[in-house]
Each structure stands twice: as structure tokens, then as C-alpha cells.
C-alpha positions in Angstrom: 9.3 -61.8 -4.7 11.6 -58.7 -4.2 15.0 -58.0 -5.4 16.7 -59.6 -2.4 14.8 -62.9 -3.0 15.7 -62.8 -6.7 19.4 -62.4 -5.9 19.0 -65.3 -3.5 17.6 -67.4 -6.3 20.6 -66.5 -8.4 23.0 -67.6 -5.6 21.0 -70.9 -5.3 21.4 -71.5 -9.0 25.2 -70.9 -8.7 25.4 -73.2 -5.7 23.4 -75.9 -7.4 25.9 -76.1 -10.2 28.9 -75.9 -8.0 29.9 -72.6 -9.5 31.1 -70.7 -6.5 34.7 -71.4 -7.2 34.9 -68.5 -9.6 35.9 -65.2 -9.2 14.1 -52.0 -7.2 10.4 -51.8 -7.0 7.9 -54.3 -8.3 6.1 -54.1 -11.6 2.4 -54.9 -11.7 1.4 -57.3 -14.5 -0.7 -55.6 -17.1 0.0 -52.1 -15.8 1.6 -49.5 -18.1 5.4 -49.6 -17.7 8.0 -47.0 -18.4 10.2 -47.8 -21.4 13.3 -49.7 -20.6 16.3 -47.3 -20.5 18.6 -47.5 -23.5 21.8 -49.2 -22.5 24.2 -47.8 -24.9 27.3 -48.1 -22.8 29.7 -50.7 -24.3 29.4 -54.1 -22.6 32.5 -55.4 -20.9 32.5 -58.6 -22.8 30.7 -57.9 -26.1 31.1 -55.5 -29.0 29.7 -52.0 -28.9 28.5 -50.6 -32.2 29.5 -47.5 -34.2 27.6 -44.3 -33.3 24.0 -44.4 -34.4 24.4 -41.8 -37.1 27.4 -43.4 -38.7 26.9 -44.9 -42.1 27.8 -48.6 -42.4 29.8 -49.1 -45.6 30.3 -52.8 -45.2 28.0 -55.9 -45.5 27.0 -57.6 -42.3 24.9 -60.3 -43.9 21.2 -61.1 -44.4 19.1 -60.2 -41.4 16.2 -62.3 -42.8 18.1 -65.5 -41.9 18.1 -64.5 -38.2 15.3 -65.5 -35.8 14.7 -62.6 -33.4 12.7 -65.0 -31.1 10.2 -62.4 -30.1 7.1 -64.4 -30.9 4.0 -64.6 -28.6 2.4 -67.9 -27.6 5.2 -68.6 -25.2 3.4 -70.9 -22.8 4.0 -71.1 -19.0 7.7 -71.9 -19.1 10.1 -69.4 -20.8 13.9 -69.4 -21.1 15.0 -65.9 -21.9 18.5 -65.7 -23.4 19.9 -62.2 -22.8 22.8 -60.9 -24.8 24.5 -57.5 -25.4 23.8 -58.0 -29.1 25.5 -57.1 -32.4 24.3 -55.5 -35.6 26.5 -57.9 -37.7 23.7 -60.0 -39.1 25.6 -63.1 -40.1 27.6 -63.3 -36.9 24.5 -62.6 -34.8 22.9 -65.7 -36.3 26.1 -67.8 -36.0 26.8 -66.9 -32.3 23.8 -65.6 -30.4 21.4 -67.5 -32.6 23.4 -70.7 -32.3 23.4 -70.4 -28.5 19.6 -70.0 -28.6 19.2 -73.0 -30.8 21.3 -75.0 -28.4 19.0 -74.0 -25.6 16.0 -75.1 -27.7 17.5 -78.5 -28.2 18.5 -78.8 -24.5 15.1 -77.7 -23.2 12.4 -78.7 -25.7 9.6 -78.0 -23.1 10.7 -74.4 -22.6 10.0 -71.5 -25.0 13.3 -69.8 -25.8 13.1 -66.1 -26.4 15.7 -63.3 -27.0 16.5 -60.1 -25.3 19.3 -57.6 -26.0 20.7 -55.1 -23.6 22.1 -52.6 -26.1 19.3 -50.4 -27.4 21.5 -48.7 -29.9 22.0 -52.1 -31.6 18.3 -52.9 -31.5 17.5 -49.5 -33.1 20.2 -49.9 -35.8 19.1 -53.4 -36.8 15.4 -52.3 -37.0 16.3 -49.1 -39.0 18.6 -50.7 -41.4 17.1 -54.2 -41.8 13.6 -54.0 -40.5 14.2 -56.7 -37.9 12.6 -56.1 -34.5 14.5 -57.4 -31.5 13.2 -57.0 -27.9 15.2 -55.2 -25.3 15.1 -56.9 -21.8 12.2 -54.9 -20.6 10.1 -55.6 -23.7 11.0 -59.3 -23.5 9.9 -59.4 -19.8 6.7 -57.5 -20.6 6.0 -60.0 -23.4 6.4 -62.8 -20.9 4.0 -61.2 -18.5 1.4 -60.6 -21.2 1.7 -64.2 -22.4 1.0 -65.6 -18.9 4.5 -67.1 -18.3 4.6 -68.7 -14.8 8.2 -70.1 -14.7 10.9 -67.8 -16.1 14.6 -68.5 -16.4 16.9 -65.8 -17.7 20.3 -67.0 -19.1 22.7 -64.2 -19.9 25.5 -64.9 -22.4 27.8 -62.5 -20.7 31.4 -63.7 -20.0 31.5 -62.4 -16.5 29.6 -61.2 -13.4 30.3 -57.6 -14.4 28.4 -54.4 -15.0 26.2 -55.7 -17.8 25.3 -58.9 -16.1 24.3 -57.1 -12.9 22.2 -54.6 -15.0 20.2 -57.7 -16.2 19.8 -58.9 -12.6 18.6 -55.4 -11.5 16.1 -55.1 -14.3 14.7 -58.6 -13.8 14.2 -57.9 -10.1 11.6 -55.3 -11.0 9.5 -58.1 -12.5 10.0 -60.7 -9.8 6.4 -60.5 -8.5 5.0 -61.0 -12.1 5.9 -64.7 -12.2 5.4 -67.6 -9.9 9.1 -68.4 -9.9 12.1 -66.8 -11.5 15.8 -67.7 -11.6 18.9 -66.3 -13.4 21.7 -68.4 -14.7 25.4 -67.7 -14.0 27.6 -66.0 -16.6 29.9 -68.0 -18.8 33.1 -67.7 -16.7 32.2 -68.4 -13.1 33.8 -71.7 -11.8 37.2 -73.2 -12.2 35.7 -75.8 -14.5 34.2 -73.0 -16.7 37.6 -71.5 -17.2 39.1 -74.9 -18.1 36.3 -75.6 -20.6 36.6 -72.2 -22.3 40.5 -72.4 -22.4 40.4 -75.8 -24.0 37.8 -74.6 -26.5 39.9 -71.6 -27.5 43.1 -73.8 -27.8 41.4 -76.5 -29.8 39.8 -73.9 -32.1 43.2 -72.5 -33.0 45.4 -75.7 -32.7 46.2 -75.6 -36.4 48.2 -72.4 -35.8 50.1 -73.5 -32.7 53.4 -74.4 -34.4 55.8 -72.7 -32.0 56.5 -69.8 -34.3 53.0 -68.3 -34.0 51.6 -66.3 -31.1 47.9 -66.8 -30.7 46.3 -63.7 -29.2 42.7 -63.5 -27.9 41.2 -60.0 -27.6 38.6 -59.4 -24.9 36.7 -56.2 -24.2 37.7 -55.4 -20.6 35.8 -53.5 -17.9 36.3 -51.1 -15.1 34.6 -53.6 -12.8 36.6 -55.9 -10.5 35.5 -58.8 -12.7 38.1 -57.7 -15.3 40.4 -60.2 -13.4 38.9 -62.9 -15.6 41.4 -62.0 -18.4 44.4 -62.4 -16.2 42.9 -65.6 -14.8 42.3 -67.0 -18.2 45.9 -66.2 -19.1 47.1 -68.2 -16.1 44.8 -71.1 -16.8 46.1 -71.3 -20.4 49.7 -71.1 -19.3 49.2 -73.7 -16.6 47.6 -76.0 -19.1 50.7 -75.8 -21.3 49.4 -73.4 -23.9 52.6 -71.4 -23.9 52.0 -69.6 -27.2 48.6 -68.1 -26.1 48.1 -64.5 -24.9 45.1 -62.7 -23.6 44.4 -59.0 -23.9 41.6 -56.4 -23.8 40.5 -53.4 -25.8 39.4 -51.2 -22.8 41.3 -52.5 -19.8 44.2 -54.6 -18.7 46.0 -56.5 -20.1 46.4 -53.8 -22.9 47.5 -54.2 -26.5 50.9 -52.9 -25.4 51.0 -55.6 -22.7 50.2 -58.3 -25.2 52.7 -56.9 -27.8 55.4 -57.0 -25.2 54.7 -60.6 -24.3 54.8 -61.6 -27.9 58.1 -59.7 -28.5 59.6 -61.5 -25.6 59.4 -64.7 -27.7 60.8 -65.7 -31.1 57.5 -65.5 -33.0 57.2 -64.8 -36.7 53.4 -64.8 -37.0 50.5 -63.6 -34.9 46.9 -65.0 -35.0 44.2 -62.7 -33.6 40.7 -63.9 -32.5 38.1 -62.3 -30.2 37.5 -63.6 -26.7 33.9 -62.5 -27.0 30.6 -64.2 -27.6 30.2 -62.4 -30.9 32.6 -61.2 -33.6 31.2 -57.8 -34.2 32.5 -54.2 -34.3 35.4 -54.7 -31.9 36.6 -57.8 -33.8 36.1 -56.4 -37.3 37.5 -52.9 -36.5 39.6 -52.7 -33.3 41.1 -56.1 -33.9 41.1 -56.8 -37.7 40.7 -53.2 -39.1 43.2 -51.2 -41.0 43.3 -48.2 -38.7 46.8 -47.4 -37.3 45.8 -48.3 -33.8 44.1 -51.7 -34.6 45.7 -54.8 -33.2 46.3 -56.1 -36.8 48.1 -52.9 -37.8 50.2 -52.7 -34.6 51.4 -56.2 -34.9 52.1 -55.8 -38.7 54.1 -52.6 -37.9 56.1 -54.6 -35.4 57.2 -57.0 -38.2 54.7 -59.9 -37.8 52.6 -61.7 -40.3 49.1 -61.4 -39.0 46.1 -63.7 -39.4 42.7 -62.6 -38.2 40.1 -65.2 -37.2 36.6 -63.5 -37.1 34.8 -66.1 -35.0 33.0 -65.4 -31.7 33.0 -67.8 -28.9 29.3 -68.4 -29.4 30.0 -70.3 -32.5 31.6 -73.2 -30.6 29.4 -76.1 -29.4 31.3 -76.4 -26.1 30.5 -72.8 -25.3 26.8 -73.3 -26.2 26.7 -76.4 -24.0 28.3 -74.6 -21.1 25.7 -71.8 -21.2 23.0 -74.5 -21.4 24.5 -76.1 -18.3 24.2 -72.8 -16.4 20.6 -72.5 -17.5 20.0 -76.1 -16.3 21.4 -75.1 -12.9 19.0 -72.2 -12.7 16.1 -74.4 -13.7 17.0 -76.9 -11.0 16.4 -74.2 -8.4 12.8 -73.7 -9.4 11.7 -77.1 -8.0 
């Protein structure tokens, strides 16, 4: 199966779930492979980490509580959950780990395994905490070595952007190593996906929606055309009657200045900040909730608002876990 066929399988998975409303060489099994390239470019929907030689002077939790899901003895059916990753141990367990646990409950006959795309995070966690996490190439090699025949890859990425397509490209190199392979759609693909995520975000912060509080969600942003998901989510929330909700990004549009201007156009006294990302990692803790002069928290405080920071990633919410599981099911359905 070549890359073109793999991409066709992906399209079939999307069609099977009714998801189209939204926005290579072959590896030989058992042959020595080149190491997977380190993907240290910040993902468009996750949280890039500090430089590798930076010292962390904060506590990120107990890594021993996290399950890296890199065990052998996989069996013939594997569901590989691919995430950008985070070195924040507790949040990794509460978000990515929770998504993986939801997959295990939804698909008890499949072995759920983990792959991260950010090599800098993998290296940091191993160096600091001794926890070994597979990158995507290592996870795929492990599947080959364990005799997996049916492989489904479910990314946790928000959009069909640069990171998601990197996963598709890397998986295509292994297409002939398995009898069948399929890749699930990203979180925000169909109109229904946007409605589900918008409702989840609104319900999670409903306690703050008193008319005097602006509730701002911070996404990452990307240079890719898929950055339109943020403007689309803003429109979905506005159309649904969530008038006090605002969406912005760290790296693209809408910018922090855009969000600040929208908030200042209202009569708000307080601002609630929460990441619109699967995890609550470096961006959420520093760019959003940090004390630097250019953080979202500081900018809104300097503008005269009381600020509350909610450090919870989308992956913590059951509705998000279930939505990703539904996308995995659509991919499984294409295998026959």
C-alpha cells in the first residue's frame, strides 16, 4: 500500500463518519530504519516546550503515575494514539493519558499505544524523569516487530494542519508493513465536531458566565490554512448564543491584541483564560498564565481586569475524549 492508497483510506474514514463538512517510500518490516527525524517545531494546536537546555524551576508532577503505553505484546490489532506531547507530567496524564484510557474502554479488543511527535519533549521527559515515550517512528517500528496486522492511528491534533499531515506522511512510509491501516480525522473536522467542542468549552466555564466576565480561550495558531478553525469556532460560539466567549491564538490570528480589543468593546470587569488545546502545558502555564509582561494574564491585568486562569486542557473533558474515540471508530470501520 503506497502513500496515495493510505491517503485514500484516510478520506474513506472521514466519509464514513460524515466528516467532510469541515474545513514516500515503503519501509520493509524487520529492515534497519533511519531514526525518525526530531520534530521540534511547535505544533499548531499543542504546547511547545522550553529550549532543551533550559532548567525547569517548577514542579510538573509525578511521571511515575503516567503510563507511556510503549509495551510489547500488542497483538494483531493496534490503535496508536498520536499526540504532540507535553513534559508537564500531571497534565500529560490528565489529558493525553485520559484520551488513551477512553480509547481502551471504547475498544477493548485493540491494544492502545502512544506516540509523540515532539522529540524535544520525549528527550526532556526521559532525561528529567526517566520515562521513555516512543516517537511516531519508534511506535510504528514496535508495531511491525510485534506482528500487528491491523493498525489504526488516531491523532489528537485539533486540525488538519502541519502536524497532522506530518503524521500522515510518516505513516505512509509503513503502509506495506501492515495488512490494513487507517488514520482517524483530527478533532475539529465536521460541523458537528465544532458544535460538540463549543458546547464542551461553554459548559466547562458556565460558572463564570455572569455577563460581567469575558471568557477567553487561547489556541496555538498556525501558518497553515487550517488556522481558520479559530475564527470558525468564534462564529460557532457566537451563533450558539455564547456572547461572552472569545477565541484567540498565541502564534497567529486572532491575536492577543484582537481578543483584548473585543473584550474592551464590552463592559466586562473580569476575564477568565483557558487553553483551547488538548493539553495545558508550556503555553498555558507561561504564555497564558505566566507573570511575564507579554503574557495574556499580565496584559489583561494591566488593562484593568481581574483575571482568573483555568489550567485545564481539552483532553480532560469526557466529551472531547468521546469525540476522538468516534473518529477512531470511523477509521476502524473502513478496515472491513
